N, CA, C, O and the ligand as a Tripos MOL2 file, in Angstrom:
@<TRIPOS>MOLECULE
protein
  273   271    69     0     0
PROTEIN
NO_CHARGES

@<TRIPOS>ATOM
      1 N         -71.8950   27.2060  -55.2700 N.3       1 MET1
      2 CA        -70.7130   27.7740  -54.5700 C.3       1 MET1
      3 C         -70.7230   29.2660  -54.5620 C.2       1 MET1
      4 O         -70.3110   29.8780  -53.5770 O.2       1 MET1
      5 N         -71.1720   29.8700  -55.6110 N.am      2 ALA2
      6 CA        -71.2420   31.4080  -55.5980 C.3       2 ALA2
      7 C         -72.1870   31.8730  -54.6230 C.2       2 ALA2
      8 O         -71.9520   32.8690  -53.9380 O.2       2 ALA2
      9 N         -73.3710   31.1230  -54.5130 N.am      3 THR3
     10 CA        -74.3730   31.5130  -53.5430 C.3       3 THR3
     11 C         -73.7910   31.3960  -52.1250 C.2       3 THR3
     12 O         -73.9860   32.3000  -51.3140 O.2       3 THR3
     13 N         -73.1100   30.3450  -51.8240 N.am      4 GLU4
     14 CA        -72.5370   30.1360  -50.5560 C.3       4 GLU4
     15 C         -71.4880   31.2780  -50.2180 C.2       4 GLU4
     16 O         -71.4570   31.7870  -49.0980 O.2       4 GLU4
     17 N         -70.6870   31.6300  -51.1750 N.am      5 THR5
     18 CA        -69.7260   32.7030  -51.0040 C.3       5 THR5
     19 C         -70.4230   34.0330  -50.6640 C.2       5 THR5
     20 O         -70.0110   34.7320  -49.7380 O.2       5 THR5
     21 N         -71.4340   34.3630  -51.3870 N.am      6 ILE6
     22 CA        -72.1460   35.5920  -51.0840 C.3       6 ILE6
     23 C         -72.8230   35.5200  -49.7230 C.2       6 ILE6
     24 O         -72.9260   36.5330  -49.0320 O.2       6 ILE6
     25 N         -73.2910   34.3210  -49.3220 N.am      7 LYS7
     26 CA        -73.9530   34.2460  -47.9360 C.3       7 LYS7
     27 C         -72.8810   34.4880  -46.8870 C.2       7 LYS7
     28 O         -73.0940   35.2440  -45.9390 O.2       7 LYS7
     29 N         -71.7140   33.8420  -47.0540 N.am      8 LEU8
     30 CA        -70.6380   33.9280  -46.0790 C.3       8 LEU8
     31 C         -70.1220   35.3620  -45.9520 C.2       8 LEU8
     32 O         -69.8380   35.8210  -44.8460 O.2       8 LEU8
     33 N         -69.9960   36.0900  -47.1040 N.am      9 ILE9
     34 CA        -69.4460   37.3870  -47.0850 C.3       9 ILE9
     35 C         -70.4890   38.3790  -46.4310 C.2       9 ILE9
     36 O         -70.0730   39.2810  -45.7050 O.2       9 ILE9
     37 N         -71.7890   38.2290  -46.6710 N.am     10 LEU10
     38 CA        -72.8200   39.0020  -46.0730 C.3      10 LEU10
     39 C         -73.2600   38.5760  -44.6990 C.2      10 LEU10
     40 O         -74.0300   39.2590  -44.0230 O.2      10 LEU10
     41 N         -72.7600   37.4450  -44.3080 N.am     11 LYS11
     42 CA        -73.1540   36.8340  -43.0070 C.3      11 LYS11
     43 C         -74.6670   36.6560  -42.8870 C.2      11 LYS11
     44 O         -75.2940   36.9790  -41.8780 O.2      11 LYS11
     45 N         -75.2030   36.1300  -43.9610 N.am     12 LEU12
     46 CA        -76.7100   35.9250  -44.0210 C.3      12 LEU12
     47 C         -77.0550   34.3710  -44.1880 C.2      12 LEU12
     48 O         -76.2440   33.5910  -44.6880 O.2      12 LEU12
     49 N         -78.1600   34.0280  -43.7900 N.am     13 GLY13
     50 CA        -78.6480   32.6630  -44.0710 C.3      13 GLY13
     51 C         -77.9280   31.5710  -43.2850 C.2      13 GLY13
     52 O         -77.2070   31.8150  -42.3170 O.2      13 GLY13
     53 N         -78.1730   30.3360  -43.7700 N.am     14 LYS14
     54 CA        -77.6130   29.1890  -43.0470 C.3      14 LYS14
     55 C         -76.6380   28.4910  -44.0800 C.2      14 LYS14
     56 O         -77.0640   27.9080  -45.0780 O.2      14 LYS14
     57 N         -75.2900   28.5960  -43.7620 N.am     15 PRO15
     58 CA        -74.3160   28.0830  -44.7450 C.3      15 PRO15
     59 C         -74.3260   26.5570  -44.8070 C.2      15 PRO15
     60 O         -74.7650   25.8890  -43.8710 O.2      15 PRO15
     61 N         -73.8490   26.0310  -45.8990 N.am     16 LEU16
     62 CA        -73.8270   24.5240  -46.1390 C.3      16 LEU16
     63 C         -72.6250   23.8900  -45.5070 C.2      16 LEU16
     64 O         -71.9190   23.1120  -46.1480 O.2      16 LEU16
     65 N         -72.3600   24.2350  -44.1600 N.am     17 VAL17
     66 CA        -71.3460   23.6420  -43.4150 C.3      17 VAL17
     67 C         -71.7450   22.2530  -42.8870 C.2      17 VAL17
     68 O         -72.7540   22.1140  -42.1960 O.2      17 VAL17
     69 N         -70.9340   21.2160  -43.2220 N.am     18 GLY18
     70 CA        -71.2760   19.8900  -42.7540 C.3      18 GLY18
     71 C         -72.4030   19.2690  -43.5570 C.2      18 GLY18
     72 O         -72.9410   18.2440  -43.1370 O.2      18 GLY18
     73 N         -72.7940   19.8460  -44.7100 N.am     19 ARG19
     74 CA        -73.8020   19.3180  -45.5520 C.3      19 ARG19
     75 C         -73.3540   19.4480  -46.9830 C.2      19 ARG19
     76 O         -72.6070   20.3510  -47.3580 O.2      19 ARG19
     77 N         -73.8560   18.4770  -47.7940 N.am     20 LEU20
     78 CA        -73.5720   18.5080  -49.2650 C.3      20 LEU20
     79 C         -74.9310   18.4650  -49.9780 C.2      20 LEU20
     80 O         -75.7510   17.5750  -49.7530 O.2      20 LEU20
     81 N         -75.1320   19.4750  -50.8540 N.am     21 LEU21
     82 CA        -76.3440   19.5760  -51.6070 C.3      21 LEU21
     83 C         -76.1510   18.8940  -52.9970 C.2      21 LEU21
     84 O         -75.3040   19.3390  -53.7710 O.2      21 LEU21
     85 N         -76.8890   17.8690  -53.3090 N.am     22 LEU22
     86 CA        -76.7180   17.1680  -54.5350 C.3      22 LEU22
     87 C         -77.8500   17.5910  -55.5130 C.2      22 LEU22
     88 O         -79.0160   17.4890  -55.1330 O.2      22 LEU22
     89 N         -77.5770   18.0330  -56.6830 N.am     23 TYR23
     90 CA        -78.4820   18.5700  -57.6320 C.3      23 TYR23
     91 C         -78.4820   17.7440  -58.8600 C.2      23 TYR23
     92 O         -77.4480   17.6250  -59.5170 O.2      23 TYR23
     93 N         -79.5980   17.1620  -59.2060 N.am     24 ASP24
     94 CA        -79.7430   16.4380  -60.4650 C.3      24 ASP24
     95 C         -80.5390   17.2710  -61.4560 C.2      24 ASP24
     96 O         -81.7590   17.3800  -61.3350 O.2      24 ASP24
     97 N         -79.8500   17.8680  -62.4520 N.am     25 ALA25
     98 CA        -80.5050   18.7810  -63.3840 C.3      25 ALA25
     99 C         -81.4130   18.1020  -64.2940 C.2      25 ALA25
    100 O         -82.4270   18.6770  -64.6890 O.2      25 ALA25
    101 N         -81.1050   16.8540  -64.6760 N.am     26 LEU26
    102 CA        -82.0140   16.0610  -65.5630 C.3      26 LEU26
    103 C         -83.2920   15.7110  -64.9310 C.2      26 LEU26
    104 O         -84.3300   15.7760  -65.5890 O.2      26 LEU26
    105 N         -83.2900   15.3360  -63.6700 N.am     27 GLU27
    106 CA        -84.5020   14.9880  -62.9730 C.3      27 GLU27
    107 C         -85.1050   16.1720  -62.2360 C.2      27 GLU27
    108 O         -86.2330   16.1320  -61.7450 O.2      27 GLU27
    109 N         -84.2870   17.2460  -62.1820 N.am     28 MET28
    110 CA        -84.6680   18.4880  -61.4050 C.3      28 MET28
    111 C         -84.9950   18.1140  -59.9640 C.2      28 MET28
    112 O         -86.0690   18.4540  -59.4660 O.2      28 MET28
    113 N         -84.0720   17.4130  -59.2830 N.am     29 THR29
    114 CA        -84.2940   17.0660  -57.8940 C.3      29 THR29
    115 C         -83.0220   17.5350  -57.0660 C.2      29 THR29
    116 O         -81.9190   17.6540  -57.5990 O.2      29 THR29
    117 N         -83.2580   17.7890  -55.7340 N.am     30 PHE30
    118 CA        -82.2450   18.1100  -54.8210 C.3      30 PHE30
    119 C         -82.2190   17.1230  -53.7240 C.2      30 PHE30
    120 O         -83.2650   16.6280  -53.3020 O.2      30 PHE30
    121 N         -81.0310   16.8130  -53.2370 N.am     31 ARG31
    122 CA        -80.8920   15.9540  -52.1010 C.3      31 ARG31
    123 C         -79.8070   16.5190  -51.1910 C.2      31 ARG31
    124 O         -78.8430   17.1150  -51.6710 O.2      31 ARG31
    125 N         -79.9490   16.3470  -49.9680 N.am     32 GLU32
    126 CA        -78.9780   16.8820  -48.9520 C.3      32 GLU32
    127 C         -78.5350   15.7450  -48.1370 C.2      32 GLU32
    128 O         -79.3200   14.9430  -47.6300 O.2      32 GLU32
    129 N         -77.1630   15.6900  -48.0150 N.am     33 VAL33
    130 CA        -76.5290   14.6530  -47.1440 C.3      33 VAL33
    131 C         -75.6670   15.3820  -46.1670 C.2      33 VAL33
    132 O         -75.0600   16.4140  -46.4560 O.2      33 VAL33
    133 N         -75.6380   14.7740  -44.9430 N.am     34 ARG34
    134 CA        -74.8260   15.3540  -43.8990 C.3      34 ARG34
    135 C         -73.3660   14.7810  -43.9780 C.2      34 ARG34
    136 O         -73.1920   13.5810  -44.1940 O.2      34 ARG34
    137 N         -72.3740   15.6060  -43.8100 N.am     35 LEU35
    138 CA        -70.9990   15.1420  -43.8300 C.3      35 LEU35
    139 C         -70.3050   15.4870  -42.5460 C.2      35 LEU35
    140 O         -70.4460   16.5750  -41.9870 O.2      35 LEU35
    141 N         -69.5100   14.4630  -42.0800 N.am     36 ARG36
    142 CA        -68.7530   14.8190  -40.8810 C.3      36 ARG36
    143 C         -67.2710   15.2010  -41.2930 C.2      36 ARG36
    144 O         -66.7190   14.6030  -42.2170 O.2      36 ARG36
    145 N         -66.6810   16.1460  -40.6330 N.am     37 ARG37
    146 CA        -65.3670   16.6190  -40.8650 C.3      37 ARG37
    147 C         -64.4060   15.3790  -40.6960 C.2      37 ARG37
    148 O         -64.4640   14.6380  -39.7140 O.2      37 ARG37
    149 N         -63.5170   15.2170  -41.7380 N.am     38 ASP38
    150 CA        -62.4750   14.1960  -41.6210 C.3      38 ASP38
    151 C         -61.2570   14.7040  -40.9690 C.2      38 ASP38
    152 O         -60.5130   15.4770  -41.5740 O.2      38 ASP38
    153 N         -61.0020   14.2980  -39.7200 N.am     39 THR39
    154 CA        -59.8650   14.7740  -38.9350 C.3      39 THR39
    155 C         -58.5590   14.4320  -39.5170 C.2      39 THR39
    156 O         -57.5430   15.0010  -39.1160 O.2      39 THR39
    157 N         -58.5230   13.4850  -40.4910 N.am     40 GLU40
    158 CA        -57.2950   12.9550  -41.1710 C.3      40 GLU40
    159 C         -57.0820   13.7120  -42.4520 C.2      40 GLU40
    160 O         -56.0530   13.5000  -43.0930 O.2      40 GLU40
    161 N         -58.0100   14.6110  -42.8920 N.am     41 CYS41
    162 CA        -57.8380   15.3150  -44.1300 C.3      41 CYS41
    163 C         -56.5680   16.1030  -44.2020 C.2      41 CYS41
    164 O         -56.2370   16.8560  -43.2870 O.2      41 CYS41
    165 N         -55.7920   15.9180  -45.3830 N.am     42 PRO42
    166 CA        -54.5370   16.5650  -45.4270 C.3      42 PRO42
    167 C         -54.5900   18.1440  -45.6200 C.2      42 PRO42
    168 O         -53.5870   18.8570  -45.5750 O.2      42 PRO42
    169 N         -55.8320   18.5820  -45.8320 N.am     43 VAL43
    170 CA        -55.9790   20.0420  -46.0580 C.3      43 VAL43
    171 C         -56.5930   20.7100  -44.8000 C.2      43 VAL43
    172 O         -56.0590   21.7050  -44.3090 O.2      43 VAL43
    173 N         -57.7110   20.1640  -44.2840 N.am     44 CYS44
    174 CA        -58.3770   20.7450  -43.2320 C.3      44 CYS44
    175 C         -58.5150   19.8650  -41.9280 C.2      44 CYS44
    176 O         -59.2620   20.1800  -41.0010 O.2      44 CYS44
    177 N         -57.7720   18.7990  -41.9420 N.am     45 GLY45
    178 CA        -57.7260   17.9570  -40.7960 C.3      45 GLY45
    179 C         -56.9910   18.5550  -39.5920 C.2      45 GLY45
    180 O         -56.5910   19.7190  -39.6050 O.2      45 GLY45
    181 N         -56.8230   17.7210  -38.5410 N.am     46 ASP46
    182 CA        -56.2040   18.1910  -37.3440 C.3      46 ASP46
    183 C         -54.7250   18.4880  -37.5080 C.2      46 ASP46
    184 O         -54.1820   19.3830  -36.8600 O.2      46 ASP46
    185 N         -54.0690   17.7160  -38.3930 N.am     47 HIS47
    186 CA        -52.6150   17.8900  -38.7110 C.3      47 HIS47
    187 C         -52.4140   18.0410  -40.2450 C.2      47 HIS47
    188 O         -51.8410   17.1560  -40.8800 O.2      47 HIS47
    189 N         -52.8670   19.1160  -40.8080 N.am     48 PRO48
    190 CA        -52.7110   19.3530  -42.3090 C.3      48 PRO48
    191 C         -51.2430   19.2300  -42.8080 C.2      48 PRO48
    192 O         -50.3080   19.7400  -42.1910 O.2      48 PRO48
    193 N         -51.0940   18.5200  -43.9630 N.am     49 THR49
    194 CA        -49.7750   18.4510  -44.6380 C.3      49 THR49
    195 C         -49.7790   19.1810  -45.9210 C.2      49 THR49
    196 O         -48.7210   19.3520  -46.5250 O.2      49 THR49
    197 N         -50.8950   19.6180  -46.3720 N.am     50 VAL50
    198 CA        -51.0390   20.4490  -47.5970 C.3      50 VAL50
    199 C         -51.4060   21.8890  -47.0250 C.2      50 VAL50
    200 O         -52.5320   22.1230  -46.5870 O.2      50 VAL50
    201 N         -50.4590   22.7750  -47.0540 N.am     51 THR51
    202 CA        -50.7090   24.0010  -46.4670 C.3      51 THR51
    203 C         -50.5410   25.1860  -47.4460 C.2      51 THR51
    204 O         -50.7140   26.3440  -47.0650 O.2      51 THR51
    205 N         -50.1940   24.8680  -48.7350 N.am     52 GLU52
    206 CA        -50.0610   25.9820  -49.7020 C.3      52 GLU52
    207 C         -50.3680   25.3790  -51.0660 C.2      52 GLU52
    208 O         -50.3380   24.1610  -51.2460 O.2      52 GLU52
    209 N         -50.6600   26.2380  -52.0050 N.am     53 LEU53
    210 CA        -50.8900   25.8480  -53.3460 C.3      53 LEU53
    211 C         -49.7770   25.1590  -53.8840 C.2      53 LEU53
    212 O         -48.6430   25.4120  -53.4760 O.2      53 LEU53
    213 N         -50.0150   24.2190  -54.8550 N.am     54 ILE54
    214 CA        -48.9030   23.4910  -55.5440 C.3      54 ILE54
    215 C         -48.9300   23.8910  -56.9990 C.2      54 ILE54
    216 O         -49.9020   24.4560  -57.5020 O.2      54 ILE54
    217 N         -47.7850   23.5660  -57.6870 N.am     55 ASP55
    218 CA        -47.7380   23.8220  -59.1220 C.3      55 ASP55
    219 C         -48.3080   22.5500  -59.7700 C.2      55 ASP55
    220 O         -47.6640   21.5030  -59.8320 O.2      55 ASP55
    221 N         -49.5540   22.7030  -60.2470 N.am     56 TYR56
    222 CA        -50.2460   21.4770  -60.6810 C.3      56 TYR56
    223 C         -49.6740   20.9700  -62.0200 C.2      56 TYR56
    224 O         -49.6330   19.7640  -62.2620 O.2      56 TYR56
    225 N         -49.2460   21.8730  -62.8600 N.am     57 GLU57
    226 CA        -48.5610   21.4330  -64.0500 C.3      57 GLU57
    227 C         -47.3200   20.5470  -63.8620 C.2      57 GLU57
    228 O         -47.0930   19.5360  -64.5260 O.2      57 GLU57
    229 N         -46.5390   21.0390  -62.8800 N.am     58 ALA58
    230 CA        -45.3570   20.1790  -62.5050 C.3      58 ALA58
    231 C         -45.7630   18.9430  -61.7790 C.2      58 ALA58
    232 O         -45.1500   17.8900  -61.9580 O.2      58 ALA58
    233 N         -46.8070   19.0390  -60.9410 N.am     59 PHE59
    234 CA        -47.2800   17.8470  -60.2640 C.3      59 PHE59
    235 C         -47.8290   16.7930  -61.1950 C.2      59 PHE59
    236 O         -47.7660   15.5940  -60.9190 O.2      59 PHE59
    237 N         -48.3590   17.2560  -62.2860 N.am     60 CYS60
    238 CA        -48.9540   16.2390  -63.2460 C.3      60 CYS60
    239 C         -47.9440   15.9200  -64.3490 C.2      60 CYS60
    240 O         -48.2750   15.2080  -65.2970 O.2      60 CYS60
    241 N         -46.7440   16.4260  -64.2420 N.am     61 GLY61
    242 CA        -45.7050   16.0890  -65.1520 C.3      61 GLY61
    243 C         -45.7910   16.7230  -66.4660 C.2      61 GLY61
    244 O         -45.2920   16.1900  -67.4560 O.2      61 GLY61
    245 N         -46.4070   17.8430  -66.5120 N.am     62 LEU62
    246 CA        -46.6480   18.5640  -67.7900 C.3      62 LEU62
    247 C         -45.4590   19.4710  -68.1930 C.2      62 LEU62
    248 O         -45.3990   19.9250  -69.3360 O.2      62 LEU62
    249 N         -44.5320   19.7310  -67.2810 N.am     63 HIS63
    250 CA        -43.3360   20.5540  -67.6780 C.3      63 HIS63
    251 C         -42.3250   19.6210  -68.3610 C.2      63 HIS63
    252 O         -42.2050   18.4410  -68.0310 O.2      63 HIS63
    253 N         -41.6000   20.2110  -69.3340 N.am     64 GLU64
    254 CA        -40.5480   19.4470  -69.9790 C.3      64 GLU64
    255 C         -39.4090   19.2820  -68.9660 C.2      64 GLU64
    256 O         -39.1170   20.1770  -68.1730 O.2      64 GLU64
    257 N         -38.7810   18.1090  -69.0220 N.am     65 THR65
    258 CA        -37.5830   17.9480  -68.1400 C.3      65 THR65
    259 C         -36.4580   17.5160  -69.0240 C.2      65 THR65
    260 O         -36.6430   17.1960  -70.1980 O.2      65 THR65
    261 N         -35.2340   17.5100  -68.4150 N.am     66 ALA66
    262 CA        -34.0380   17.2120  -69.1530 C.3      66 ALA66
    263 C         -34.1690   15.7260  -69.6620 C.2      66 ALA66
    264 O         -33.6710   15.3810  -70.7340 O.2      66 ALA66
    265 N         -34.8290   14.9040  -68.8800 N.am     67 ALA67
    266 CA        -35.0390   13.4940  -69.2720 C.3      67 ALA67
    267 C         -36.0340   13.2730  -70.3500 C.2      67 ALA67
    268 O         -36.1420   12.1790  -70.9050 O.2      67 ALA67
    269 N         -36.8090   14.3680  -70.6710 N.am     68 GLY68
    270 CA        -37.7270   14.2970  -71.7060 C.3      68 GLY68
    271 C         -39.0840   14.1180  -71.1150 C.2      68 GLY68
    272 O         -40.0690   14.0280  -71.8480 O.2      68 GLY68
    273 ZN        -60.6470   18.6650  -45.6680 Zn       69 ZN69
@<TRIPOS>BOND
     1     1     2 1
     2     2     3 1
     3     3     4 2
     4     3     5 am
     5     5     6 1
     6     6     7 1
     7     7     8 2
     8     7     9 am
     9     9    10 1
    10    10    11 1
    11    11    12 2
    12    11    13 am
    13    13    14 1
    14    14    15 1
    15    15    16 2
    16    15    17 am
    17    17    18 1
    18    18    19 1
    19    19    20 2
    20    19    21 am
    21    21    22 1
    22    22    23 1
    23    23    24 2
    24    23    25 am
    25    25    26 1
    26    26    27 1
    27    27    28 2
    28    27    29 am
    29    29    30 1
    30    30    31 1
    31    31    32 2
    32    31    33 am
    33    33    34 1
    34    34    35 1
    35    35    36 2
    36    35    37 am
    37    37    38 1
    38    38    39 1
    39    39    40 2
    40    39    41 am
    41    41    42 1
    42    42    43 1
    43    43    44 2
    44    43    45 am
    45    45    46 1
    46    46    47 1
    47    47    48 2
    48    47    49 am
    49    49    50 1
    50    50    51 1
    51    51    52 2
    52    51    53 am
    53    53    54 1
    54    54    55 1
    55    55    56 2
    56    55    57 am
    57    57    58 1
    58    58    59 1
    59    59    60 2
    60    59    61 am
    61    61    62 1
    62    62    63 1
    63    63    64 2
    64    63    65 am
    65    65    66 1
    66    66    67 1
    67    67    68 2
    68    67    69 am
    69    69    70 1
    70    70    71 1
    71    71    72 2
    72    71    73 am
    73    73    74 1
    74    74    75 1
    75    75    76 2
    76    75    77 am
    77    77    78 1
    78    78    79 1
    79    79    80 2
    80    79    81 am
    81    81    82 1
    82    82    83 1
    83    83    84 2
    84    83    85 am
    85    85    86 1
    86    86    87 1
    87    87    88 2
    88    87    89 am
    89    89    90 1
    90    90    91 1
    91    91    92 2
    92    91    93 am
    93    93    94 1
    94    94    95 1
    95    95    96 2
    96    95    97 am
    97    97    98 1
    98    98    99 1
    99    99   100 2
   100    99   101 am
   101   101   102 1
   102   102   103 1
   103   103   104 2
   104   103   105 am
   105   105   106 1
   106   106   107 1
   107   107   108 2
   108   107   109 am
   109   109   110 1
   110   110   111 1
   111   111   112 2
   112   111   113 am
   113   113   114 1
   114   114   115 1
   115   115   116 2
   116   115   117 am
   117   117   118 1
   118   118   119 1
   119   119   120 2
   120   119   121 am
   121   121   122 1
   122   122   123 1
   123   123   124 2
   124   123   125 am
   125   125   126 1
   126   126   127 1
   127   127   128 2
   128   127   129 am
   129   129   130 1
   130   130   131 1
   131   131   132 2
   132   131   133 am
   133   133   134 1
   134   134   135 1
   135   135   136 2
   136   135   137 am
   137   137   138 1
   138   138   139 1
   139   139   140 2
   140   139   141 am
   141   141   142 1
   142   142   143 1
   143   143   144 2
   144   143   145 am
   145   145   146 1
   146   146   147 1
   147   147   148 2
   148   147   149 am
   149   149   150 1
   150   150   151 1
   151   151   152 2
   152   151   153 am
   153   153   154 1
   154   154   155 1
   155   155   156 2
   156   155   157 am
   157   157   158 1
   158   158   159 1
   159   159   160 2
   160   159   161 am
   161   161   162 1
   162   162   163 1
   163   163   164 2
   164   163   165 am
   165   165   166 1
   166   166   167 1
   167   167   168 2
   168   167   169 am
   169   169   170 1
   170   170   171 1
   171   171   172 2
   172   171   173 am
   173   173   174 1
   174   174   175 1
   175   175   176 2
   176   175   177 am
   177   177   178 1
   178   178   179 1
   179   179   180 2
   180   179   181 am
   181   181   182 1
   182   182   183 1
   183   183   184 2
   184   183   185 am
   185   185   186 1
   186   186   187 1
   187   187   188 2
   188   187   189 am
   189   189   190 1
   190   190   191 1
   191   191   192 2
   192   191   193 am
   193   193   194 1
   194   194   195 1
   195   195   196 2
   196   195   197 am
   197   197   198 1
   198   198   199 1
   199   199   200 2
   200   199   201 am
   201   201   202 1
   202   202   203 1
   203   203   204 2
   204   203   205 am
   205   205   206 1
   206   206   207 1
   207   207   208 2
   208   207   209 am
   209   209   210 1
   210   210   211 1
   211   211   212 2
   212   211   213 am
   213   213   214 1
   214   214   215 1
   215   215   216 2
   216   215   217 am
   217   217   218 1
   218   218   219 1
   219   219   220 2
   220   219   221 am
   221   221   222 1
   222   222   223 1
   223   223   224 2
   224   223   225 am
   225   225   226 1
   226   226   227 1
   227   227   228 2
   228   227   229 am
   229   229   230 1
   230   230   231 1
   231   231   232 2
   232   231   233 am
   233   233   234 1
   234   234   235 1
   235   235   236 2
   236   235   237 am
   237   237   238 1
   238   238   239 1
   239   239   240 2
   240   239   241 am
   241   241   242 1
   242   242   243 1
   243   243   244 2
   244   243   245 am
   245   245   246 1
   246   246   247 1
   247   247   248 2
   248   247   249 am
   249   249   250 1
   250   250   251 1
   251   251   252 2
   252   251   253 am
   253   253   254 1
   254   254   255 1
   255   255   256 2
   256   255   257 am
   257   257   258 1
   258   258   259 1
   259   259   260 2
   260   259   261 am
   261   261   262 1
   262   262   263 1
   263   263   264 2
   264   263   265 am
   265   265   266 1
   266   266   267 1
   267   267   268 2
   268   267   269 am
   269   269   270 1
   270   270   271 1
   271   271   272 2
@<TRIPOS>SUBSTRUCTURE
     1 MET1         2 RESIDUE 1 A MET
     2 ALA2         6 RESIDUE 1 A ALA
     3 THR3        10 RESIDUE 1 A THR
     4 GLU4        14 RESIDUE 1 A GLU
     5 THR5        18 RESIDUE 1 A THR
     6 ILE6        22 RESIDUE 1 A ILE
     7 LYS7        26 RESIDUE 1 A LYS
     8 LEU8        30 RESIDUE 1 A LEU
     9 ILE9        34 RESIDUE 1 A ILE
    10 LEU10       38 RESIDUE 1 A LEU
    11 LYS11       42 RESIDUE 1 A LYS
    12 LEU12       46 RESIDUE 1 A LEU
    13 GLY13       50 RESIDUE 1 A GLY
    14 LYS14       54 RESIDUE 1 A LYS
    15 PRO15       58 RESIDUE 1 A PRO
    16 LEU16       62 RESIDUE 1 A LEU
    17 VAL17       66 RESIDUE 1 A VAL
    18 GLY18       70 RESIDUE 1 A GLY
    19 ARG19       74 RESIDUE 1 A ARG
    20 LEU20       78 RESIDUE 1 A LEU
    21 LEU21       82 RESIDUE 1 A LEU
    22 LEU22       86 RESIDUE 1 A LEU
    23 TYR23       90 RESIDUE 1 A TYR
    24 ASP24       94 RESIDUE 1 A ASP
    25 ALA25       98 RESIDUE 1 A ALA
    26 LEU26      102 RESIDUE 1 A LEU
    27 GLU27      106 RESIDUE 1 A GLU
    28 MET28      110 RESIDUE 1 A MET
    29 THR29      114 RESIDUE 1 A THR
    30 PHE30      118 RESIDUE 1 A PHE
    31 ARG31      122 RESIDUE 1 A ARG
    32 GLU32      126 RESIDUE 1 A GLU
    33 VAL33      130 RESIDUE 1 A VAL
    34 ARG34      134 RESIDUE 1 A ARG
    35 LEU35      138 RESIDUE 1 A LEU
    36 ARG36      142 RESIDUE 1 A ARG
    37 ARG37      146 RESIDUE 1 A ARG
    38 ASP38      150 RESIDUE 1 A ASP
    39 THR39      154 RESIDUE 1 A THR
    40 GLU40      158 RESIDUE 1 A GLU
    41 CYS41      162 RESIDUE 1 A CYS
    42 PRO42      166 RESIDUE 1 A PRO
    43 VAL43      170 RESIDUE 1 A VAL
    44 CYS44      174 RESIDUE 1 A CYS
    45 GLY45      178 RESIDUE 1 A GLY
    46 ASP46      182 RESIDUE 1 A ASP
    47 HIS47      186 RESIDUE 1 A HIS
    48 PRO48      190 RESIDUE 1 A PRO
    49 THR49      194 RESIDUE 1 A THR
    50 VAL50      198 RESIDUE 1 A VAL
    51 THR51      202 RESIDUE 1 A THR
    52 GLU52      206 RESIDUE 1 A GLU
    53 LEU53      210 RESIDUE 1 A LEU
    54 ILE54      214 RESIDUE 1 A ILE
    55 ASP55      218 RESIDUE 1 A ASP
    56 TYR56      222 RESIDUE 1 A TYR
    57 GLU57      226 RESIDUE 1 A GLU
    58 ALA58      230 RESIDUE 1 A ALA
    59 PHE59      234 RESIDUE 1 A PHE
    60 CYS60      238 RESIDUE 1 A CYS
    61 GLY61      242 RESIDUE 1 A GLY
    62 LEU62      246 RESIDUE 1 A LEU
    63 HIS63      250 RESIDUE 1 A HIS
    64 GLU64      254 RESIDUE 1 A GLU
    65 THR65      258 RESIDUE 1 A THR
    66 ALA66      262 RESIDUE 1 A ALA
    67 ALA67      266 RESIDUE 1 A ALA
    68 GLY68      270 RESIDUE 1 A GLY
    69 ZN69       273 GROUP 0 **** ****
Protein backbone atom coordinates (compact mmCIF):
# COMPACT_ATOMS: atom_id res chain seq x y z
CA MET A 1 0.00 0.00 0.00
CA ALA A 2 2.86 2.40 0.79
CA THR A 3 4.44 1.65 -2.57
CA GLU A 4 1.15 2.27 -4.37
CA THR A 5 0.72 5.58 -2.55
CA ILE A 6 4.19 6.75 -3.57
CA LYS A 7 3.56 5.71 -7.18
CA LEU A 8 0.26 7.62 -7.28
CA ILE A 9 1.79 10.76 -5.71
CA LEU A 10 4.72 10.72 -8.15
CA LYS A 11 2.50 9.65 -11.07
CA LEU A 12 4.98 6.88 -11.88
CA GLY A 13 4.60 3.26 -12.92
CA LYS A 14 1.46 1.16 -13.32
CA PRO A 15 -0.95 1.37 -10.37
CA LEU A 16 -2.78 -1.69 -8.99
CA VAL A 17 -6.14 -0.42 -10.18
CA GLY A 18 -8.53 -3.29 -10.88
CA ARG A 19 -5.96 -5.81 -9.67
CA LEU A 20 -5.18 -7.42 -6.33
CA LEU A 21 -1.68 -8.63 -5.53
CA LEU A 22 -1.60 -11.65 -3.21
CA TYR A 23 1.65 -12.24 -1.35
CA ASP A 24 2.42 -15.45 0.53
CA ALA A 25 5.43 -14.72 2.75
CA LEU A 26 5.80 -18.34 3.90
CA GLU A 27 6.02 -19.69 0.36
CA MET A 28 7.53 -16.44 -1.00
CA THR A 29 5.10 -16.36 -3.90
CA PHE A 30 3.06 -13.62 -5.53
CA ARG A 31 -0.21 -13.97 -7.40
CA GLU A 32 -2.24 -11.34 -9.18
CA VAL A 33 -6.00 -11.45 -9.69
CA ARG A 34 -8.12 -9.05 -11.67
CA LEU A 35 -11.03 -7.37 -9.90
CA ARG A 36 -14.01 -5.68 -11.43
CA ARG A 37 -15.47 -2.59 -9.74
CA ASP A 38 -18.63 -3.36 -7.73
CA THR A 39 -21.20 -0.81 -8.88
CA GLU A 40 -23.26 -1.68 -5.75
CA CYS A 41 -20.39 -0.90 -3.34
CA PRO A 42 -21.61 1.39 -0.51
CA VAL A 43 -18.33 3.33 -0.63
CA CYS A 44 -17.25 3.60 -4.28
CA GLY A 45 -20.29 2.29 -6.14
CA ASP A 46 -22.55 4.28 -8.41
CA HIS A 47 -24.80 5.33 -5.50
CA PRO A 48 -22.61 5.46 -2.36
CA THR A 49 -24.35 5.43 1.04
CA VAL A 50 -21.14 5.64 3.10
CA THR A 51 -19.79 9.11 2.38
CA GLU A 52 -17.95 10.01 5.57
CA LEU A 53 -15.94 8.43 8.36
CA ILE A 54 -17.94 6.87 11.20
CA ASP A 55 -17.26 6.62 14.93
CA TYR A 56 -16.10 2.99 15.04
CA GLU A 57 -16.11 2.78 18.83
CA ALA A 58 -19.75 3.84 18.89
CA PHE A 59 -20.53 1.60 15.90
CA CYS A 60 -19.04 -1.40 17.74
CA GLY A 61 -20.84 -0.50 20.98
CA LEU A 62 -17.67 0.33 22.91
CA HIS A 63 -19.06 3.56 24.42
CA GLU A 64 -20.82 3.35 27.77
CA THR A 65 -24.52 4.06 27.50
CA ALA A 66 -27.17 4.91 30.11
CA ALA A 67 -28.52 1.37 29.62
CA GLY A 68 -25.10 -0.02 30.47
ZN1 LIG B 1 -15.91 0.05 -3.20
